[in-house]
C-alpha positions in Angstrom: 96.7 113.8 92.4 97.5 110.3 91.6 101.5 110.3 90.9 102.9 110.4 87.5 106.4 109.9 86.0 107.1 112.4 83.6 109.5 110.2 81.4 110.6 113.2 79.0 112.0 115.4 82.1 113.0 112.0 83.1 115.3 111.5 80.3 116.6 114.8 80.5 117.5 114.5 83.7 119.3 111.5 82.9 121.0 113.1 79.8 122.3 116.4 82.4 123.5 113.8 85.1 125.6 111.5 82.7 127.1 115.4 81.2 128.0 116.3 84.4 129.8 113.0 85.4 131.4 112.4 81.5 129.4 109.3 80.8 128.7 108.2 77.6 125.5 106.5 76.5 127.9 103.4 75.9 129.6 103.5 79.1 125.8 103.2 80.8 124.8 100.3 78.5 128.0 98.7 79.5 127.3 99.4 83.5 124.0 97.9 83.0 125.2 95.0 81.2 122.4 95.9 78.2 122.5 94.3 75.0 122.9 97.5 73.1 122.4 101.4 73.1 119.1 101.6 72.2 117.3 101.1 76.2 119.1 103.8 77.5 118.4 105.6 74.0 114.5 105.5 74.5 114.7 106.8 78.3 117.3 109.8 77.3 114.1 110.4 74.5 111.2 109.9 76.8 109.9 106.6 74.9 110.6 104.1 78.0 111.9 104.2 81.5 114.8 102.4 83.5 113.0 99.2 85.2 113.8 99.6 89.1 116.2 97.4 88.4 118.0 99.7 86.2 116.8 102.8 88.2 118.7 101.1 91.3 122.0 100.1 89.8 122.2 104.0 87.9 121.7 105.3 91.6 124.8 103.5 92.3 127.1 104.5 89.6 125.4 108.6 90.2 126.0 108.1 94.0 122.2 109.8 93.7 119.3 108.6 95.1 116.1 107.2 93.0 113.7 109.8 93.8 116.6 112.5 92.1 116.7 110.7 89.0 113.2 110.1 88.4 111.0 113.5 87.7 107.3 113.7 88.2 104.0 115.6 89.4 104.6 115.2 93.4 105.8 117.7 95.3 109.3 116.6 96.3 108.3 115.0 99.3 111.8 114.6 101.1 114.3 117.6 102.2 117.4 116.1 101.8 119.6 117.4 103.9 123.3 118.9 103.4 126.3 116.4 104.0 127.2 118.1 107.3 123.6 117.8 108.2 123.9 113.9 107.7 126.7 113.8 109.2 126.1 115.1 112.7 122.9 113.3 112.3 124.4 110.0 112.1 126.9 110.7 114.9 123.9 111.7 116.4 122.5 108.1 116.0 125.5 106.2 116.5 126.0 107.7 120.1 122.3 106.8 120.9 123.1 103.3 119.6 126.4 103.2 121.6 123.9 104.4 124.9 121.5 101.2 124.5 
């Protein structure tokens, strides 16, 4: 099946993330330097999606991968590791690079 983004669920997820981080629609609008808050409300209501540039910026603002912002119909093909696992993997690769 062709993967499709669910705009409604993505909007709900964006709202939840904003609420968890204490960010208002105005905060997001100003961070993205949008002309008005209307675009953000359209995203939150599932009427439209942020552009890839805005998704990229939102991932930086929220400190999470774009795939964690977007809801769709595909299975999660990427298994994210815990922080401790990532630290161990990073340390391992650093040792490999120094040995090479």
